VMD Tcl script that builds the backbone (N, CA, C; Angstrom):
set m [mol new atoms 210]
animate dup $m
set s [atomselect $m all]
$s set {name element resname resid chain x y z} {
  {N N MET 1 A 23.832 -3.897 -38.322}
  {CA C MET 1 A 22.905 -2.783 -38.257}
  {C C MET 1 A 21.603 -3.216 -37.587}
  {N N GLU 2 A 21.111 -4.387 -37.951}
  {CA C GLU 2 A 19.854 -4.872 -37.386}
  {C C GLU 2 A 19.933 -5.005 -35.871}
  {N N LYS 3 A 21.065 -5.459 -35.394}
  {CA C LYS 3 A 21.225 -5.638 -33.954}
  {C C LYS 3 A 21.127 -4.302 -33.213}
  {N N SER 4 A 21.713 -3.257 -33.747}
  {CA C SER 4 A 21.661 -1.964 -33.072}
  {C C SER 4 A 20.242 -1.392 -33.072}
  {N N ILE 5 A 19.482 -1.619 -34.131}
  {CA C ILE 5 A 18.086 -1.173 -34.159}
  {C C ILE 5 A 17.292 -1.921 -33.106}
  {N N ASN 6 A 17.480 -3.232 -33.016}
  {CA C ASN 6 A 16.802 -4.032 -32.011}
  {C C ASN 6 A 17.221 -3.606 -30.610}
  {N N ASP 7 A 18.503 -3.358 -30.407}
  {CA C ASP 7 A 18.982 -2.906 -29.100}
  {C C ASP 7 A 18.351 -1.570 -28.734}
  {N N SER 8 A 18.274 -0.684 -29.696}
  {CA C SER 8 A 17.676 0.635 -29.463}
  {C C SER 8 A 16.195 0.499 -29.117}
  {N N ASP 9 A 15.498 -0.337 -29.856}
  {CA C ASP 9 A 14.072 -0.578 -29.582}
  {C C ASP 9 A 13.881 -1.194 -28.199}
  {N N GLU 10 A 14.762 -2.122 -27.865}
  {CA C GLU 10 A 14.678 -2.778 -26.562}
  {C C GLU 10 A 14.911 -1.784 -25.431}
  {N N ARG 11 A 15.897 -0.909 -25.608}
  {CA C ARG 11 A 16.164 0.121 -24.597}
  {C C ARG 11 A 14.975 1.069 -24.455}
  {N N GLU 12 A 14.389 1.438 -25.581}
  {CA C GLU 12 A 13.232 2.336 -25.551}
  {C C GLU 12 A 12.048 1.666 -24.855}
  {N N ASN 13 A 11.835 0.403 -25.165}
  {CA C ASN 13 A 10.757 -0.347 -24.510}
  {C C ASN 13 A 11.003 -0.461 -23.010}
  {N N SER 14 A 12.251 -0.692 -22.642}
  {CA C SER 14 A 12.598 -0.779 -21.223}
  {C C SER 14 A 12.342 0.544 -20.520}
  {N N MET 15 A 12.730 1.627 -21.139}
  {CA C MET 15 A 12.519 2.958 -20.550}
  {C C MET 15 A 11.030 3.275 -20.439}
  {N N ASN 16 A 10.273 2.917 -21.470}
  {CA C ASN 16 A 8.829 3.127 -21.420}
  {C C ASN 16 A 8.201 2.333 -20.285}
  {N N ARG 17 A 8.678 1.128 -20.079}
  {CA C ARG 17 A 8.153 0.289 -18.989}
  {C C ARG 17 A 8.522 0.884 -17.640}
  {N N VAL 18 A 9.729 1.404 -17.518}
  {CA C VAL 18 A 10.157 2.046 -16.272}
  {C C VAL 18 A 9.239 3.226 -15.961}
  {N N ILE 19 A 8.968 4.039 -16.963}
  {CA C ILE 19 A 8.078 5.191 -16.769}
  {C C ILE 19 A 6.681 4.716 -16.378}
  {N N GLN 20 A 6.201 3.690 -17.046}
  {CA C GLN 20 A 4.883 3.141 -16.732}
  {C C GLN 20 A 4.833 2.614 -15.297}
  {N N ILE 21 A 5.860 1.922 -14.873}
  {CA C ILE 21 A 5.921 1.393 -13.508}
  {C C ILE 21 A 5.898 2.535 -12.504}
  {N N LYS 22 A 6.655 3.590 -12.749}
  {CA C LYS 22 A 6.696 4.722 -11.832}
  {C C LYS 22 A 5.335 5.408 -11.730}
  {N N VAL 23 A 4.646 5.532 -12.850}
  {CA C VAL 23 A 3.302 6.128 -12.848}
  {C C VAL 23 A 2.345 5.253 -12.048}
  {N N GLU 24 A 2.393 3.952 -12.282}
  {CA C GLU 24 A 1.532 3.020 -11.556}
  {C C GLU 24 A 1.828 3.056 -10.055}
  {N N MET 25 A 3.096 3.129 -9.692}
  {CA C MET 25 A 3.472 3.192 -8.275}
  {C C MET 25 A 2.906 4.451 -7.628}
  {N N LYS 26 A 2.986 5.579 -8.306}
  {CA C LYS 26 A 2.458 6.824 -7.776}
  {C C LYS 26 A 0.948 6.730 -7.588}
  {N N GLN 27 A 0.263 6.134 -8.550}
  {CA C GLN 27 A -1.182 5.956 -8.432}
  {C C GLN 27 A -1.525 5.061 -7.244}
  {N N LEU 28 A -0.769 3.993 -7.069}
  {CA C LEU 28 A -1.017 3.077 -5.957}
  {C C LEU 28 A -0.702 3.733 -4.616}
  {N N GLU 29 A 0.351 4.554 -4.569}
  {CA C GLU 29 A 0.670 5.274 -3.336}
  {C C GLU 29 A -0.466 6.221 -2.962}
  {N N THR 30 A -1.015 6.907 -3.955}
  {CA C THR 30 A -2.139 7.807 -3.719}
  {C C THR 30 A -3.352 7.028 -3.227}
  {N N GLN 31 A -3.621 5.913 -3.861}
  {CA C GLN 31 A -4.745 5.070 -3.454}
  {C C GLN 31 A -4.536 4.534 -2.044}
  {N N LEU 32 A -3.323 4.128 -1.715}
  {CA C LEU 32 A -3.014 3.616 -0.386}
  {C C LEU 32 A -3.250 4.685 0.678}
  {N N GLU 33 A -2.833 5.903 0.415}
  {CA C GLU 33 A -3.039 6.992 1.368}
  {C C GLU 33 A -4.527 7.243 1.589}
  {N N GLN 34 A -5.311 7.196 0.526}
  {CA C GLN 34 A -6.760 7.372 0.652}
  {C C GLN 34 A -7.368 6.251 1.483}
  {N N LEU 35 A -6.949 5.034 1.239}
  {CA C LEU 35 A -7.464 3.896 2.002}
  {C C LEU 35 A -7.062 3.979 3.476}
  {N N LYS 36 A -5.863 4.446 3.752}
  {CA C LYS 36 A -5.434 4.630 5.145}
  {C C LYS 36 A -6.308 5.664 5.844}
  {N N ARG 37 A -6.619 6.771 5.136}
  {CA C ARG 37 A -7.488 7.797 5.724}
  {C C ARG 37 A -8.868 7.227 6.024}
  {N N GLU 38 A -9.412 6.468 5.080}
  {CA C GLU 38 A -10.724 5.853 5.282}
  {C C GLU 38 A -10.711 4.887 6.457}
  {N N LEU 39 A -9.665 4.087 6.568}
  {CA C LEU 39 A -9.551 3.144 7.670}
  {C C LEU 39 A -9.466 3.874 9.005}
  {N N ASN 40 A -8.690 4.947 9.049}
  {CA C ASN 40 A -8.581 5.722 10.285}
  {C C ASN 40 A -9.919 6.315 10.691}
  {N N ILE 41 A -10.683 6.815 9.727}
  {CA C ILE 41 A -12.017 7.358 10.027}
  {C C ILE 41 A -12.912 6.258 10.575}
  {N N PHE 42 A -12.881 5.101 9.938}
  {CA C PHE 42 A -13.680 3.974 10.408}
  {C C PHE 42 A -13.295 3.596 11.836}
  {N N ARG 43 A -12.005 3.533 12.105}
  {CA C ARG 43 A -11.529 3.154 13.439}
  {C C ARG 43 A -11.886 4.205 14.492}
  {N N GLU 44 A -11.854 5.479 14.108}
  {CA C GLU 44 A -12.222 6.535 15.045}
  {C C GLU 44 A -13.690 6.432 15.442}
  {N N ASN 45 A -14.527 5.933 14.548}
  {CA C ASN 45 A -15.965 5.838 14.801}
  {C C ASN 45 A -16.405 4.447 15.242}
  {N N CYS 46 A -15.464 3.541 15.372}
  {CA C CYS 46 A -15.777 2.158 15.734}
  {C C CYS 46 A -16.113 2.047 17.222}
  {N N ASN 47 A -17.120 1.256 17.524}
  {CA C ASN 47 A -17.430 0.888 18.907}
  {C C ASN 47 A -16.657 -0.406 19.172}
  {N N HIS 48 A -15.385 -0.235 19.549}
  {CA C HIS 48 A -14.443 -1.356 19.616}
  {C C HIS 48 A -14.920 -2.509 20.494}
  {N N GLU 49 A -14.636 -3.691 20.031}
  {CA C GLU 49 A -14.835 -4.921 20.793}
  {C C GLU 49 A -13.490 -5.639 20.797}
  {N N PHE 50 A -12.727 -5.429 21.852}
  {CA C PHE 50 A -11.360 -5.929 21.890}
  {C C PHE 50 A -11.279 -7.379 22.343}
  {N N VAL 51 A -10.399 -8.094 21.681}
  {CA C VAL 51 A -10.008 -9.443 22.082}
  {C C VAL 51 A -8.579 -9.301 22.572}
  {N N LYS 52 A -8.340 -9.731 23.809}
  {CA C LYS 52 A -7.036 -9.491 24.432}
  {C C LYS 52 A -6.206 -10.768 24.478}
  {N N ASN 53 A -4.882 -10.557 24.431}
  {CA C ASN 53 A -3.941 -11.616 24.775}
  {C C ASN 53 A -2.988 -11.021 25.811}
  {N N ASP 54 A -1.899 -11.660 26.087}
  {CA C ASP 54 A -1.000 -11.185 27.143}
  {C C ASP 54 A -0.344 -9.852 26.824}
  {N N TYR 55 A -0.161 -9.535 25.555}
  {CA C TYR 55 A 0.634 -8.379 25.182}
  {C C TYR 55 A -0.122 -7.292 24.431}
  {N N SER 56 A -1.275 -7.643 23.838}
  {CA C SER 56 A -1.998 -6.663 23.043}
  {C C SER 56 A -3.479 -6.992 23.031}
  {N N GLN 57 A -4.227 -6.072 22.467}
  {CA C GLN 57 A -5.646 -6.309 22.236}
  {C C GLN 57 A -5.972 -5.858 20.818}
  {N N GLN 58 A -6.879 -6.592 20.177}
  {CA C GLN 58 A -7.252 -6.281 18.804}
  {C C GLN 58 A -8.763 -6.202 18.710}
  {N N CYS 59 A -9.239 -5.142 18.064}
  {CA C CYS 59 A -10.673 -4.989 17.869}
  {C C CYS 59 A -11.153 -6.019 16.852}
  {N N ALA 60 A -12.197 -6.736 17.215}
  {CA C ALA 60 A -12.758 -7.749 16.327}
  {C C ALA 60 A -13.467 -7.131 15.131}
  {N N LYS 61 A -13.837 -5.851 15.228}
  {CA C LYS 61 A -14.554 -5.178 14.142}
  {C C LYS 61 A -13.606 -4.506 13.147}
  {N N CYS 62 A -12.728 -3.644 13.654}
  {CA C CYS 62 A -11.897 -2.831 12.747}
  {C C CYS 62 A -10.431 -3.243 12.736}
  {N N HIS 63 A -10.082 -4.233 13.550}
  {CA C HIS 63 A -8.729 -4.807 13.591}
  {C C HIS 63 A -7.667 -3.846 14.127}
  {N N LEU 64 A -8.109 -2.815 14.849}
  {CA C LEU 64 A -7.164 -1.935 15.525}
  {C C LEU 64 A -6.412 -2.747 16.570}
  {N N ILE 65 A -5.102 -2.587 16.610}
  {CA C ILE 65 A -4.280 -3.306 17.580}
  {C C ILE 65 A -3.676 -2.294 18.537}
  {N N GLU 66 A -3.803 -2.596 19.824}
  {CA C GLU 66 A -3.221 -1.752 20.853}
  {C C GLU 66 A -2.321 -2.610 21.740}
  {N N SER 67 A -1.190 -2.060 22.090}
  {CA C SER 67 A -0.276 -2.743 22.991}
  {C C SER 67 A -0.795 -2.619 24.421}
  {N N LEU 68 A -0.639 -3.672 25.181}
  {CA C LEU 68 A -0.985 -3.639 26.607}
  {C C LEU 68 A 0.259 -3.479 27.465}
  {N N GLN 69 A 1.404 -3.340 26.829}
  {CA C GLN 69 A 2.680 -3.171 27.532}
  {C C GLN 69 A 3.004 -1.687 27.628}
  {N N TRP 70 A 2.856 -1.141 28.792}
  {CA C TRP 70 A 3.139 0.291 28.988}
  {C C TRP 70 A 4.349 0.419 29.779}
}
mol reanalyze $m
mol bondsrecalc $m
mol representation Tube
mol addrep $m
């Protein structure tokens, strides 16, 4: 009997953790989207200073990367 109670508690704890993980993931996804929007706004307003290599250029300020291969 004790084993089944422990198994039941363990399953419940596992399910609670799964729900908690899913909630945390959703919060992080929302935060990530907000940060992406902020970064895009910053990049749109950046006075870029590009450092070039053979294939791309990267802004030293906002880290925007552009391909030079067209």
